[in-house]
N, C-alpha and C positions, 0 to 999 in steps of 0.2 A: 785820728787815723794813724795806724802804725806806718813808720817809714820803712820802705823796702829798698835795700841796697846790697851790695856785695858783702858788706860787713854785717848787715842785719837781714839776712834772707828769711823768707817765709818757710816754715816747715811744710813738708808734703801734705800733712793732714790739714793745715790751715788753708793751703791752696785748694785742696779738695772741698773744704767747707765753703770757701768763697765761690767756687764753681757751682756748687749746689745752690747757693743763694741767687746767683745770676740766672740759673736755669729755672729756679722757682718763680722768678718774676716773669718768665716767658708765658706762663699760663697754658691752657689746653689748646691744642692745634689739631687740624685735620692732616693725617698722614696716609699716603698711599704706598703700598708695597706688595710683594709676593710672599706668600707663606712658604717657607722652606722647611720649617719644623713645627710640629703641633703636638702638644702634650696635654692629654685630658685624662687625669687619673680618676677612676670611678667614684671615689668618695671624697675627692678634693673639692673645695669650694672655689678654687682659682684655676684658670686655664692659662697655660704659657704658650706663646707663639714666638717664632722668630721671623721678622719681616726683612726682606732683602731688596735692595735697589740694584737691579742688574746694571744700570748705567754707571754707577759709582762703585760697585762691588763692595757695598757696605751693608751691614745687618744690624738690626736693633731688636732687643727683646721686648715683647708686648705682654702685659698681664691684664686679665679682666676677670670679673666675677663670673661664676658659672651661669647665672641667669642672663647676663649680657651675651655670652657666647651661644646659649641655647636658642636664642631668637633666630640665629642663622646656621645652627649646627648642621642641619640636613644638607645644606648646599656648600658648606665650607670644608675644604680638605687641603692637604699639602699640594701646593701648586696653584691655588686660587689667588687671584689678585683682589685685595680688599682695601677699603678706606676706613680708617679708624679715627674717632674723635678721642684724643688721649692727651693726658698731661705728662710732660717729661718729668722723670724722677731721677735724681742723682743720688746714688748710694755713696756717701762720703767715705765710708769705712774701706770699701774696696775699689773706689773710683770707677764705678760702672754706671752707665746710663741706660734707662729703660723707659717704656711708655706704659702708663696705666690707662687702659681704654674704658670708656663709659658707653660707647656706641660703635657698632661694627656694621659696615655696609659693603655689599658686593659691588665690584666695579662692572658697569655695563651689563653684559650678558649674564654675569653671575647674579645680579639682582633679579633679572628676568627669570632665571632658573629657580631662584629662591621662591618667587611668587608661584611658579608652576608646581613646585614641590609642596607648597602649602595647600594649593588647590587639590593636588593629588591626595594629600592626607585627608582633607575634608570629604572628598568624594569616596575615598576608601572607607572612612568611618560611616558614611551613609549606606555602604553595602553595594554601591554601583559596580564595583570591580569584583564582587564575590564570585567564585567559581560556580556556585550552584545556580547562578542566574544565566550561565552560558547555555544557549540553545544549540542542539546538534544540527549540523548541516545535512540537507537531503542528499541521498546517494546520487540521484540523477535529476537535477532541477529542470522543471518544464521551461522556465525562462529565468535568465540571470539579469538582475539589475546592476548597472555599472554607472557609478558616479565618478567622473574624472574630467581632466582638462580637455578642451576641444582640440581634436587632432593632435593629441599629445603622444609622446612615446609610451606612456603608461597605458593609454587606450589601445594602441597598436599591439603592445606586448600581451595584454589580456586577451584581446579578440583573436589574435593569430594563434596564441598558445592554446586557447580553449577550442578553437575550430580544428586545430591539428589533432587534438586529443579526441574530440567527439564532433565530427562534421555537422551533425544535425542540431547542435546546441543553438538556442536562440537567445538574443540579448535585447535588453531594453536599456538604451544608453541615455544618460542625462549629462550633457556637457555643462560644466560649471567653471567659475573662476576658482583656482586652487591656491591663490595667495592674494594678499591685499584686502582692502576693506570690504569688498563685495563677496569674498569667499565664503564666510560663515553663513550668511542668509541664503545664498544660492545652494550650498551643500545641504543645509537643513531642509530647504524646500524640496530638493531632488530626493532626498532620503524619505521624506514623508510621502511624496507621490509614489515612489516605488513600494513603500511599505503598504500603501493602500491598493496597489495593483493586484487583481485577483490571481494572475498567472505567475507573478514573480515569487520564486521560492527562496531566493538568497540575494543579498545585496553586497556588491563589492565597492568599497571606496578606495580609489587608487590615485597615487600621485608619485612622480619620480622624486629623486633625491633633491636636497637643497639645504640651505643653512637653517639654523634654528629659527631665525626670524621668518624665513619662507614657510616653514612647517607650523608656525605658531597658530594659524586658524584651526588646525586639527587638535589643538589642546584647549580650544574655547569651551567654557563651561556650558553654554547654551547648546552647542553641538553635541557635547558629551551626553547631556540629559536627553536630547532628542533621539540619539542612537539607543540609549538605555530604554527608552519607551517603545522601541520598535518591536512588533510581533514577529517580523521576518528576521531570520539570522543575518547578521552583518559581519563581513570580513574586512579587516583593516589591512591595507597594503600601501602604507605611506612611507616614501623614501626608500632607504636601503636598510640592511640588517641593523647597523648601529643606531639608527634613528628610532626614538621611542616617544612619539607624541601620546597624549593621554587617550586618544582614540584607540590606541592599541590595547589599553587596559579594559575599556568598556565593551569593545567588540567581542562577538562570540568566538572569533578566531583571528589571530594575528599572523599574517603572512609576511615573510621576510622582504619580498619584492612584489610588484604587480604580476610578474611572470609566475611566481610561486602561488599567488592568489588564484590564478586560473587553474593551476595544477591541483590546488587544495579544493577547488569548487567543482571542477568538471572531471569525471573519471576518464581514463584513457581507454578507448574502445579496444585497442590492441591488447592492452594489459587485461581487460575484462575477458576478452576472448581466450587469452592464454589461461586466465584463472578458471574460466568455465571448463576448458579442456583439461586442466589439471584436476578439477573436481570430478569430471567424467572418468578420467583415467583412474583416479583414486577409488571412485565408486565401483568401476569395473574390477579393480584389483580386490576390493573388499568382497564383492559378490562372487568372483571367481574363487577366491580363497575359501569363502564359506561353502561353496558347492564342493570344492575339493575335499574339505574337511568332512562334509556330510557323506561324500562318496566313500572316503576311507572308513568312516564309521559304519556305513552300510555294509561294506565289504567285511569288516570285522564281525559284524552281527551275522552275516551270511555264512561265515566259516565256523560258527559255533555249532556244536552237535545238535542242539535242539532245533536249529533251523536247517542245517545241512541234511540231517537224517532224523526227522521227527518220529519215525516209526520205531526207532530203537527203544524209546521209552516204553511204548506199549508192549513190544516184544520182550523187553527186559522184565516187565511186570506180568507177563502172561501166566507163568507158573504160579506167581503169588495170587493172581486173580483166580486161577483154577482152584488153588488150595482154599482160598476164602470161599469160593462158590461151593466146593464140596463140604466144607465145614458148615456153611449156612444150610445146605440141604440136610446134612445129618442132624443138625440141631433142630431144624424145622420138623423133620420126620420123627425125631425123638419126642418133641413137644406134642406132635399130633397123636403119636401112639399113646403117650401118657394121658392126653386129654380124652382119647377114645376109651381107654381103660377106666378112667374116672367116670366117664359118661355111662358106660355099661354097668358099673357098680351102682351108680346113682339110679339108673333105670330099674335095676333089679330091686333096689330098696323101695322105689316108688311103686313098682308092681306089687311087691309083697305087701305093702301097706295100703294098697288101693281097695276100695269097696268091691270092685269086680273080683279081686282075688278072694275076698271073704265069701262072696256069693258062690264061687267055684267050690268052695269047701262044703257047700250044702246049706248055707244060710240063705234066708229070704228077707226081703224088706217089705213091710206092710204100709200102705199109704191110703189115706182117706181119699174121698172124691176130690177134695180141694188140694191134694198133693202133699199134705203134711204127713210126716212119718209117725207111725204108732210106736211109742216106747214103753208104755205101761198098759196092762190089761184093763185097768180102770178107765182108760181113755176111750174104750169102745163100748157099744151097747149091742144087745142081742138083736139080730136081724139086720145089723148095719152092713152094708156092702163095702168091701175093701178090695184093694188090688194088691196082689202079691208079686213081687219082682224077684226073680231068681236068675241064676247064671245064664240060662238058656233063653230067657224072655220074661214075660209077665202074664198073669191070668187073674180072673176075678174070684173072690172068696166071699163067704157070708158068715157072719158071727152067729153061732147057734146058741150060745149062752154067754152070760156075763162072766168075767173072770173072778 
């Protein structure tokens, strides 16, 4: 072993190496601290954190592999208090101490929140929080189911606000334990009863504010699945606006407070009357405007010449009608005269060519007793009686000799 004295001092590097050896023999230890700095590079395999102990105002660098950090990544952020199982590492070259962690745990509530976050991820993956599963709330429910603590401020806020908005609204109240070991089974039973009630159109689950531990029953997986199975729309009104139990994600509507749940569920009769009056006024304005437009249009039509003085069209065309009438008469007269002339000419030709005209010129037609006309002398015999037809009539003749 080297002697260390004023005459034979250790170099700084040797001292740093010896410190590293002592620290190396320490082995892995559990260390608690608050994260004051967190570095997660997207493609890096190592995560860097700075842990600080507020009591001693000292900080240590902690490194871990990505897979170690990913186990708690959803619940860990700057400001979180954690416990790490890590081995101290001394870097002799620069004389710095760090911790290489192989396990990370959240302290107290952080661990609880991590479990809730894991449950939230699992239920989200199943689709229980999907927006398309949300059922619409009725405009005016026949009866509102209310699950809340007995004689609680939440119950009073819901009932008073709802009845102030719509005095005739009816409630089906189920008082239950809202924290502790009995809360989950009682709330599930009440929700299932109200879901099976034929007159209940919407269910409100309400509770006042509280700590994370107090609100824990409303993140229970069994309750979440029971609400998801409801056919009746469910409104979640747990705690105040910053509180977000898992019930808020599976409910069909998340209200900020119990008072807002009543406002979201029951319409305000005064607002509805005002809305109806607005619609009536709007309808009156629309109808009045339409009538006024139609009246103006009718007035415009009535001022047009064809409507104001419809006879001017006839009067304006009277001369044209007279001219057309005279023209039609002349044309018709000309056609009739020409047709009469053609008829007279045709009649003259017919008369000239008719057998009667031939008879008037002194000709006669000889007919046998059977009415046949004699054309050749050889067609008659001596002594045969014939009839002679002339222009003035007819008479009988007798053949005296053969032709």
